[in-house]
C-alpha positions in Angstrom: 90.1 115.7 127.2 87.0 113.4 127.3 88.1 109.7 127.0 85.1 109.0 124.8 85.6 111.6 122.4 89.2 110.1 121.5 88.0 106.6 121.5 88.0 104.8 118.0 85.3 102.3 117.3 86.4 98.8 117.3 87.3 97.7 113.6 84.7 95.2 112.2 86.1 92.2 110.6 84.6 93.2 107.3 87.2 96.3 107.3 90.1 94.0 107.1 88.5 91.8 104.2 87.8 94.9 102.4 91.0 96.4 103.1 93.2 93.3 102.2 90.9 92.4 99.1 91.4 96.2 97.9 95.1 96.0 98.6 95.8 93.0 96.6 93.5 94.5 93.5 95.6 97.6 93.6 98.7 95.6 93.7 97.6 94.2 90.4 97.0 97.6 89.1 100.5 98.6 90.3 102.1 95.7 88.7 100.3 96.7 85.4 101.5 100.2 85.5 105.1 99.0 86.5 105.3 96.4 83.7 103.9 98.6 81.1 106.2 101.6 82.2 109.2 99.3 82.0 108.2 98.1 78.5 107.8 94.4 79.6 107.2 93.0 76.3 106.3 89.8 77.4 103.7 91.2 79.9 102.4 93.5 77.2 102.0 90.8 74.9 100.3 88.5 77.2 97.8 91.2 77.7 97.1 92.5 74.2 97.6 89.7 71.7 94.6 87.8 72.9 92.7 90.8 71.7 94.3 90.8 68.3 96.9 93.5 69.0 100.5 92.9 68.3 103.0 93.8 71.3 105.0 96.1 69.3 102.0 98.4 68.2 100.6 98.2 71.8 104.0 99.5 73.1 104.4 102.4 70.7 100.7 103.3 71.8 101.4 103.0 75.6 104.9 104.8 75.2 103.3 107.5 72.9 101.1 108.8 75.9 101.2 112.4 76.4 102.3 113.9 79.9 98.7 114.6 81.2 97.6 111.1 80.3 100.9 109.5 82.2 99.9 111.9 85.3 96.3 110.5 85.2 97.1 107.0 85.0 99.8 107.4 87.7 97.5 109.2 89.9 94.8 106.5 89.3 97.0 103.7 90.1 99.2 105.1 93.1 96.2 107.0 95.1 94.0 103.7 94.8 97.0 102.0 96.3 97.4 104.7 99.0 93.8 104.3 99.5 94.1 100.6 100.4 97.0 101.1 102.7 95.1 104.1 104.6 92.1 102.0 104.6 94.2 99.3 106.6 95.5 102.0 108.8 92.1 103.2 109.5 92.7 106.7 108.2 89.8 108.9 107.1 92.0 110.0 104.2 91.6 106.8 102.6 88.4 108.3 101.2 90.2 111.2 99.7 92.9 108.8 98.1 90.1 107.0 96.4 88.3 109.9 95.2 91.7 111.4 93.9 92.3 107.8 92.3 88.7 108.0 90.5 89.8 111.4 89.1 92.9 109.7 87.6 91.1 106.8 86.3 88.3 108.8 84.6 91.1 111.0 83.0 92.8 107.9 81.6 89.9 106.2 80.5 88.9 109.2 78.5 92.2 109.2 76.6 92.1 105.7 76.0 88.4 105.5 74.7 87.7 109.2 73.4 90.6 111.3 72.9 92.9 108.9 71.2 91.4 105.3 71.1 93.6 102.4 70.0 91.6 100.5 67.2 92.7 97.1 68.2 92.3 97.6 72.0 88.8 99.4 71.5 87.7 96.9 69.1 87.2 94.3 72.0 84.6 95.0 74.7 87.1 93.6 77.3 89.1 96.7 77.8 86.1 98.9 78.2 84.3 96.4 80.5 87.6 96.1 82.7 87.6 99.9 82.8 84.1 100.2 83.8 84.9 97.5 86.6 87.8 99.6 87.6 85.7 102.7 88.2 83.0 100.9 90.0 85.4 99.1 92.4 87.1 102.4 93.2 84.0 104.4 93.6 82.7 101.6 95.9 85.8 101.7 98.0 85.3 105.4 98.2 81.9 104.8 99.4 83.0 102.4 102.0 85.8 104.5 103.4 83.3 107.5 103.8 80.7 105.2 105.4 83.6 103.8 107.7 84.5 107.1 108.5 81.1 108.4 109.1 80.7 105.5 111.9 84.0 106.5 113.5 85.9 103.3 112.2 88.4 105.5 110.3 89.9 108.6 111.8 
């Protein structure tokens, strides 16, 4: 085997910066998912009451998600976290994980803003702006992983 064909390009500093920041960002998403699934009332109240939604109504909405919404949300969160770990491990599969995450995120956003919008949460621009930011960041991470794969940084 030719040694140069198996050599990996050295990791640029920005890979570690992007990787660590994406891991921290996606850990926040994982915490949100876990706290919501465990029905942490104090956490849910802290996220919804500033928008004029009482915690009990929000809990009823979150616990009433259909199976496909729960799957989409889980895929969006855990594939993004996996993508961040794979990016730090310099695996080309980071791209695939981020794309899978995007599919989950879009499915979850469709449910929350189109299929079954919750009036209190969708009356505020904050949830929509945050959802758009999540999509843009995840798409950016997918693009970054793809670019790093093309440069031989991820294998």
